[in-house]
N, C-alpha and C positions, 0 to 999 in steps of 0.2 A: 477205139474207143476208152477216150479221155474221163479218167476218175471225177465224181465231182463229191466235193466236200464239204462239209457243214461249217459254217460260217461261226458258229456258236463254240465249237470246241474244236474244229479240226476231222474229224474223225469220216471217213468214207461213210456214205450213202448210198444205200439200196434203190435199186430205180425206183421202188415204191415211193419211198422219200422223196425223191427227184420231182415224180408227177406230182405230188402235192405238197412238196416245197414251197407254191408262190401261190397255195390255196387262200379264200380266207379262212379256210379250216381251220390252217396250221399258223395262222396268225403272226406269220414269218419266220418262224420255227418249227421245224417237220418233228422234231422230238416228240413238239405235245401230241401229237397225233399215237402216240406209243405209250400215253398215260391214259386211265381207265379213267372216265368223268363220275362222279359220283350217282349214285341210285337214285332215279327221282321218289318222290314221296310215298306211300304206300296208298294215298289217296287220287292220286292221278298214276299211280300203277293197276289201281282200279276200274279206273275208265279208259283203258287200253283192250280193243278189239286181241279178245284170247277165241281162237278157233276150239268148238265145244264139238266139234263131230268128226270122224275122220276125214271126210271130204273136203271139207277143209281145210282140216291138215294138210292135204294132198294137195289142194288149189295153192296154197303157199308155197310151194315147191315146187309147180309145175314153171313152163315158161321162161326157165334160163334163156340167157342171153347166149348168142354166141360172141366168142371174142374178138374171131376171126374178123367179122363183116361188121360194118357200124348201123347206126343206131336207125339211119336211115332207111338202110337196106332190110330193117326188122321191123319194120312200121313202126317206130315210135315216134310219137307225136309231139310238137313244141309243147311244153309246159308238162307233160306227162309226167307223173309219179313215180319213181324207180326207186326200188327195196335193193341198194347196192350189197352184195354178199358177195364170199367170197368161196366158192366149191374147192375145196379140198380132197384128194381120195388121199396123200400120201401127205406125213409128218414131216419127213426125213428128210425133204429138202431146203424146210424153214434153217435158218441160223441166227442166234438170240443178237450176234452182234451187229447183222446188216436188215436183218428182216422186224424189226420190232415192230413197225408198225403194221402189219402184216399179222403173227402173231399176236398183238394188241386186238385187231379185226377180228381174229378168231374168236378169241375170249369172248368178247365183245357178244359175237352172234351167239355163241357155248349158253352165257349167261343173259340174254333178253329169250331165247330161245323156251330155257327154263322157267323163267320169270313170266311167259305169256302161257307157257304150256303149249308151246307149239310141237314140241316131241313128247313122247313119253319116256317115264322115267321113274324110278320108285325115290320113296323117300331115303333112302339110304346112300341111293346115288347124286340126288340131292347134295343129303348133305356132305356127302363124300368132295362134292366138286366146291362147296361151301368152306369147306378145310382148307382143299387145296387154294382158292381166294385167298383163303386168310395166310396161309401160309405163305405164298407170295407175297400180297401185299407188306407184312411184316418183312420180308428178305428184301424189299424194295424201299424201303423205308430206312432198314440199317447200312441199304449200299451207300444211301444218297446222302446219311451222316457220313458214311467213312470215306466218300469221293470228296465233300469238303471238308472235313480234318485234311485229307492229304495234301486238296488243292492250297490250303493253308500251309502249310508245312512244306509244299515246293514254293511258297512265295518266299517264307523266311531261309532256305537255301539260298533263293536267288538274293535276296535281301544280303546276305551274309558274304553270296561271291561279294557282290556288288562293292562293300564295303570294305570288304579288303584289294579288292583290286585299286579302288580309292587310294585306301593309306600305303600300296605298295606305289603308285604313281606318284605319291606328295616326299617318296623317298624313306617310310617308314617302314617295319619287319612289323607282319603281318603273326596273329597266335592263334587263327580261329584254325577249326580243323573243320574242313567241310568233307560229307561221305564216307568217315572213317581215313582219311588222309591229310597231309596239308598241303592247302592250297595255294599252288605258285601256277599262276599265268604264264610270268616271264621268262621260267627255265624249260628250258628244250631239251628233251631226251637226247641222251647218250647211245650212239648204234656200238 
């Protein structure tokens, strides 16, 4: 199997990213599916269907489709609306580096199940989920800022190396120290 790589940052794509990569949902960037969308307004949230009785909650979780059979075999009609969800029994097979889309899908399912009161949970559990959500959002903002700072640093180092090479090729002596050592592309190592 040939690995697939993201066109934007060159990182390996998970199978989930490859499936959604050409989708209109991903807008040509599969990484966008790993980012949570903002929660809708309280007014529109109040208008959404919320199961009240235990029977209504049970109906939501019935009728899972079999992934080994086609939709036609399972009698899904054309233009029929489907609620797409992942069903996880174990979270140990998720890798944050390669499964960002699946992790975000699981997070979104959990968030909307709590917001729409599809699952029974205490106020304390809701507060714990909100605290985790806040912490994750804070860390993701910090890591994205660090990524931007590191990419600027990498660009500066590349520019410095190119300037040194240009000076060396013109016959001058470079004085720039790169990566903690004097940069010399033309000097060969002696064995």
